[in-house]
C-alpha positions as CSV (number, residue, x, y, z in Angstrom):
1,M,27.3,45.3,17.1
2,S,23.8,44.6,19.6
3,S,24.9,43.9,23.7
4,F,23.3,41.0,24.8
5,S,20.3,40.7,26.4
6,E,17.5,38.0,27.1
7,S,14.7,39.9,25.5
8,A,17.1,40.7,22.6
9,L,17.8,37.0,22.2
10,E,14.0,36.2,22.2
11,K,13.6,39.0,19.5
12,K,16.6,37.6,17.5
13,L,14.4,34.0,17.7
14,T,11.1,35.2,16.6
15,E,12.2,36.6,13.7
16,L,15.2,33.8,12.9
17,S,13.9,32.2,9.7
18,S,15.0,28.5,8.1
19,S,17.6,30.6,5.5
20,Q,20.8,29.9,5.4
21,Q,22.1,33.1,5.8
22,S,19.3,33.8,9.1
23,V,21.0,30.7,10.7
24,Q,24.5,31.4,11.1
25,T,23.8,35.5,11.5
26,L,22.1,34.4,14.5
27,S,24.6,31.7,15.5
28,L,27.9,34.6,14.9
29,W,25.9,36.8,17.3
30,I,25.4,33.5,20.0
31,I,28.7,32.8,19.7
32,H,30.2,36.4,19.9
33,H,27.9,36.4,23.3
34,R,29.6,33.1,24.4
35,K,29.9,34.0,28.0
36,H,26.1,34.0,28.3
37,S,26.2,30.2,27.2
38,G,24.2,29.1,29.8
39,L,21.2,31.7,29.5
40,I,21.5,31.0,26.0
41,V,20.8,27.8,25.9
42,K,17.9,28.6,28.5
43,V,16.3,31.0,26.5
44,W,16.8,28.6,23.1
45,H,15.6,26.0,24.9
46,R,11.7,27.9,26.0
47,E,11.4,29.5,22.7
48,L,11.8,25.9,21.3
49,K,8.8,24.7,22.5
50,K,6.9,27.8,22.3
51,A,7.8,28.4,18.6
52,K,5.3,26.7,15.7
53,S,5.9,23.4,14.6
54,S,6.9,24.2,11.4
55,R,9.6,26.2,12.7
56,K,11.2,23.8,15.5
57,L,13.6,22.0,13.5
58,T,15.6,25.5,12.3
59,F,16.0,25.9,16.3
60,L,17.6,22.5,16.2
61,Y,20.0,23.5,13.0
62,L,20.8,26.6,14.5
63,A,21.9,24.8,18.1
64,N,24.0,22.6,15.3
65,D,26.1,25.7,13.9
66,V,26.7,27.1,17.2
67,I,27.8,23.8,18.8
68,Q,30.0,22.8,15.6
69,N,31.5,26.6,15.3
70,S,31.9,27.4,18.7
71,K,33.9,24.3,19.9
72,K,36.9,25.9,18.7
73,K,36.6,29.1,21.1
74,G,35.0,26.8,23.9
75,P,32.9,24.3,25.0
76,E,30.1,26.1,26.6
77,F,27.9,25.3,24.3
78,T,28.4,21.6,23.7
79,K,28.1,21.1,27.4
80,D,24.9,23.6,27.9
81,F,23.1,21.9,25.2
82,E,24.1,19.0,26.3
83,T,21.3,19.6,29.3
84,V,18.6,20.2,27.0
85,L,18.7,18.2,23.7
86,V,16.9,15.1,25.1
87,D,13.8,16.6,26.0
88,A,14.4,19.1,23.0
89,C,14.5,16.4,20.5
90,S,12.0,14.8,21.8
91,H,9.4,18.0,21.8
92,V,10.4,18.5,18.3
93,A,9.8,15.1,17.6
94,R,6.1,14.3,18.8
95,E,5.1,17.1,17.0
96,A,7.5,16.5,13.5
97,D,6.4,14.5,10.5
98,D,8.2,11.9,9.0
99,G,10.0,14.5,6.8
100,C,11.2,16.5,9.9
101,K,12.4,13.1,11.5
102,K,14.6,12.2,9.1
103,H,16.0,15.5,9.0
104,M,16.8,15.2,12.4
105,E,18.3,11.8,12.5
106,R,20.5,12.7,10.2
107,L,22.1,15.7,12.4
108,L,22.5,13.2,15.1
109,N,24.5,10.9,12.3
110,I,26.8,14.5,12.3
111,W,27.1,14.6,15.1
112,K,28.1,11.1,15.6
113,E,31.0,11.3,12.8
114,R,32.2,14.7,13.6
115,A,32.4,13.3,17.2
116,L,30.6,16.3,18.9
117,Y,29.2,13.8,21.5
118,R,29.8,10.8,22.6
119,A,27.9,7.7,21.2
120,D,25.8,6.8,23.9
121,F,24.2,10.0,23.9
122,I,23.3,10.5,20.3
123,Q,21.9,6.9,21.1
124,Q,19.9,9.0,23.9
125,L,18.5,11.4,21.5
126,K,17.7,8.8,18.3
127,L,15.7,6.9,21.4
128,A,13.9,10.2,22.1
129,I,13.4,10.8,19.0
130,E,12.0,7.2,18.2
131,D,10.0,6.8,21.6
132,S,7.9,10.4,20.4
133,N,5.9,8.0,18.1
134,S,3.9,6.5,21.1
135,P,1.5,9.0,23.0
136,R,1.9,10.1,26.5
137,P,-0.8,9.3,28.7
138,S,-1.5,12.6,29.5
139,E,-1.8,12.9,25.5
140,E,-4.2,10.7,24.7
141,K,-7.7,11.4,23.7
142,K,-10.1,10.7,26.4
143,A,-14.0,10.2,26.1
144,V,-16.7,13.3,26.5
145,K,-20.0,12.8,27.5
146,R,-21.9,15.0,25.5
147,S,-25.9,16.0,25.9
148,Y,-27.9,15.5,23.2
149,H,-28.5,18.9,22.9
150,K,-24.6,19.5,21.9
151,I,-24.6,16.8,19.4
152,Q,-27.4,18.7,17.7
153,E,-25.6,22.0,17.7
154,E,-22.3,20.2,16.2
155,E,-24.3,18.5,13.4
156,D,-25.8,22.4,12.9
157,D,-22.6,23.9,12.6
158,D,-21.8,21.0,10.7
159,E,-24.3,21.6,7.8
160,D,-24.1,25.4,7.8
161,D,-20.1,25.7,7.1
162,D,-20.6,25.5,3.4
163,Y,-23.1,28.5,3.8
164,R,-20.8,30.2,6.3
165,S,-18.1,29.6,3.8
166,N,-19.4,30.2,0.9
167,A,-22.6,32.3,0.7
168,S,-22.1,35.1,3.0
169,P,-20.4,38.2,2.0
170,R,-19.6,39.3,5.5
171,N,-17.0,36.6,5.5
172,A,-15.6,37.8,2.1
173,D,-15.5,41.6,3.5
174,I,-13.9,40.4,6.4
175,S,-11.0,38.3,4.4
176,A,-10.7,41.6,2.1
177,T,-10.4,44.0,5.7
178,Q,-8.1,41.3,7.3
179,L,-5.8,41.2,4.2
180,T,-5.9,45.5,4.3
181,E,-4.7,45.5,8.0
182,D,-1.7,43.0,6.7
183,L,-0.8,45.0,3.6
184,V,-0.4,48.3,5.6
185,K,1.3,46.8,8.3
186,A,4.0,45.3,6.3
187,L,4.7,49.0,4.2
188,Q,4.7,50.2,7.7
189,D,7.2,47.7,8.7
190,L,9.2,48.5,5.8
191,E,10.3,52.4,7.0
192,N,12.5,50.5,9.1
193,A,14.2,48.0,7.2
194,A,17.6,47.5,6.7
195,S,18.2,49.6,3.9
196,G,17.1,52.3,5.4
197,D,19.5,52.1,8.2
198,A,21.9,54.9,7.8
199,A,24.0,54.3,11.2
200,V,24.7,50.9,10.2
201,R,25.6,51.2,7.0
202,Q,27.9,54.7,8.1
203,K,30.1,52.2,10.6
204,I,30.6,49.8,7.9
205,A,32.0,52.2,5.5
206,S,34.6,53.6,8.8
207,L,35.4,49.8,8.8
208,P,39.5,50.2,8.6
209,Q,41.2,49.5,5.5
210,E,43.0,46.3,7.2
211,V,39.9,44.4,7.8
212,Q,39.0,44.0,3.8
213,D,42.9,44.0,2.1
214,V,44.7,41.1,2.8
215,S,48.2,42.2,1.3
216,L,48.2,44.8,4.4
217,L,48.7,42.0,6.7
218,E,52.0,41.8,6.3
219,Q,52.2,45.2,8.0
220,I,51.5,43.3,11.3
221,G,54.9,43.4,13.1
222,D,53.8,41.7,16.0
223,K,51.3,39.8,18.5
224,E,49.9,42.7,20.0
225,A,48.7,44.5,16.5
226,A,47.7,41.0,15.4
227,D,45.8,40.6,18.2
228,K,43.9,43.9,18.4
229,L,43.5,43.7,14.2
230,S,42.1,40.1,14.8
231,K,39.1,41.6,17.4
232,T,38.2,44.4,14.8
233,V,38.1,41.6,12.1
234,D,35.6,39.3,14.3
235,E,33.8,42.9,14.7
236,A,33.6,43.4,11.4
237,C,32.3,39.8,10.6
238,L,30.1,39.9,12.6
239,L,28.9,43.8,11.9
240,L,28.1,42.8,8.2
241,A,26.8,39.3,9.0
242,E,24.3,40.8,10.8
243,Y,24.0,43.4,8.7
244,N,23.7,41.2,5.5
245,G,20.6,38.9,7.6
246,R,18.3,42.1,7.8
247,L,18.6,42.6,4.1
248,A,18.6,39.2,3.6
249,A,14.9,39.4,5.5
250,E,14.0,42.7,3.7
251,L,14.6,41.1,0.7
252,E,12.0,38.0,1.5
253,D,9.6,40.7,3.5
254,R,9.6,42.7,-0.1
255,R,8.4,39.6,-1.9
256,Q,5.9,38.9,0.6
257,L,4.6,42.6,-0.1
258,A,4.7,42.3,-3.9
259,R,2.7,38.3,-3.1
260,M,0.4,40.3,-1.0
261,L,0.0,43.2,-3.5
262,T,-0.7,41.0,-6.1
263,E,-2.9,39.1,-4.1
264,Y,-4.6,42.9,-3.1
265,I,-4.8,43.5,-6.6
266,N,-6.9,40.4,-7.6
267,S,-9.4,40.9,-5.0
268,Q,-9.8,44.5,-5.7
269,R,-11.0,43.0,-9.4
270,E,-13.0,40.8,-8.3
271,A,-14.5,43.2,-5.6
272,L,-14.9,45.5,-8.2
273,M,-16.3,42.8,-10.9
274,E,-19.3,41.8,-8.2
275,R,-20.1,45.3,-7.4
276,E,-20.9,46.0,-11.1
277,K,-22.7,43.2,-11.3
278,K,-24.5,44.2,-8.5
279,L,-25.1,47.4,-9.7
280,E,-26.5,47.0,-13.0
281,E,-28.9,44.5,-11.0
282,Y,-29.9,47.0,-8.7
283,K,-30.4,49.8,-11.9
284,Q,-33.0,47.0,-13.5
285,K,-34.8,47.0,-9.8
286,L,-34.8,50.5,-9.9
287,A,-36.1,50.4,-13.6
288,R,-39.2,47.9,-12.6
289,V,-40.3,49.9,-9.5
290,T,-40.0,53.4,-11.1
291,Q,-42.5,51.6,-14.0
292,V,-44.7,50.3,-11.8
293,R,-45.1,53.4,-9.8
294,K,-45.8,55.2,-13.3
295,E,-49.0,52.6,-14.2
296,L,-50.0,53.6,-11.4
297,K,-50.4,56.9,-10.9
298,S,-51.9,56.7,-14.6
299,H,-54.2,53.8,-13.2
300,I,-54.9,56.3,-10.1
301,Q,-55.8,58.7,-12.9
302,S,-58.6,56.6,-14.8
303,L,-60.3,55.9,-11.6
304,P,-63.5,57.8,-10.9
305,D,-63.9,60.7,-8.4
306,L,-66.5,59.7,-6.2
307,S,-67.0,62.9,-4.2
308,L,-68.7,63.8,-7.8
309,L,-71.6,61.3,-7.7
310,P,-75.2,62.9,-7.3
311,N,-76.8,62.2,-4.0
312,V,-79.2,59.2,-5.2
313,T,-82.1,59.4,-1.8
314,G,-82.9,62.6,-3.2
315,G,-84.3,63.9,0.6
316,L,-86.3,61.1,1.5
317,A,-86.8,59.8,4.8
318,P,-84.3,57.0,6.1
319,L,-84.9,53.7,5.9
320,P,-86.7,52.3,10.0
321,S,-84.2,50.5,12.1
322,A,-84.4,46.7,13.5
323,G,-85.6,48.5,16.7
324,D,-88.4,50.3,15.2
325,L,-90.0,47.4,13.1
326,F,-90.7,45.8,16.3
327,S,-91.6,48.2,18.5
328,T,-95.0,47.9,20.4
329,D,-95.6,51.3,20.4
């Protein structure tokens, strides 16, 4: 089980996906480190604001899982999350579509039904979501005065969009290069995949039989032994949940890699067809230029050699110049 640090939490939040396995695994890790609840909530709030709009709802689902499943062990997270949830809900709702807002309202209704928070606080959260529909003064668009030259530049850019996107072979080359780089990076990332983590697999293999066999619980005769086993079971549960989460993430990475490989193969086939077409085109050009060269050589050979013509002057005196004609001498 990894120890707690702010950087470790930031990394896990960055890797958080919308899958239930990912949310539950990180939730278990956070609850295990509940003595750092204040810092955890602070980092969660900060990373929520930095996350892409499409990932913000997942952060709320993570908070929900932590709040609900930590309640039996202590009120730390319920209290600490209460200090940031109004701002968090308002922030998420400002960038959310109607579908996302419905999920948020459903989450608040669950909290109300299960009495996780007071009714008046739930109402505050709902108002924060509703108020997000009205743009804040600082977010309203301000009129920007543009010069005639600037307007002309923008219009020229708009007119050239189709050419840039469809007619430029450089764009296609850049896209192919980017795809190649992404593919190489994905393959390198899989070198450190969970399935290759021998150390964690050894830890799992070394787990005592008591944490895997319910029938052995009957052998526990005192509270001290029960508490010790309970701690071991909690650690085993977290270890397995975290490893399962990594395996699930690796599985998704491999699916993504398969899609990237398919896309890469298709792009290479298209590039091959395009290059074959270009090769045929330039072969035809070469044939035409070669034919012109051959005809030109034949034509040059048929032309007379002026150096072989006889001297037509016959040794006669040269004609007088204009100066000689008008001379008075």
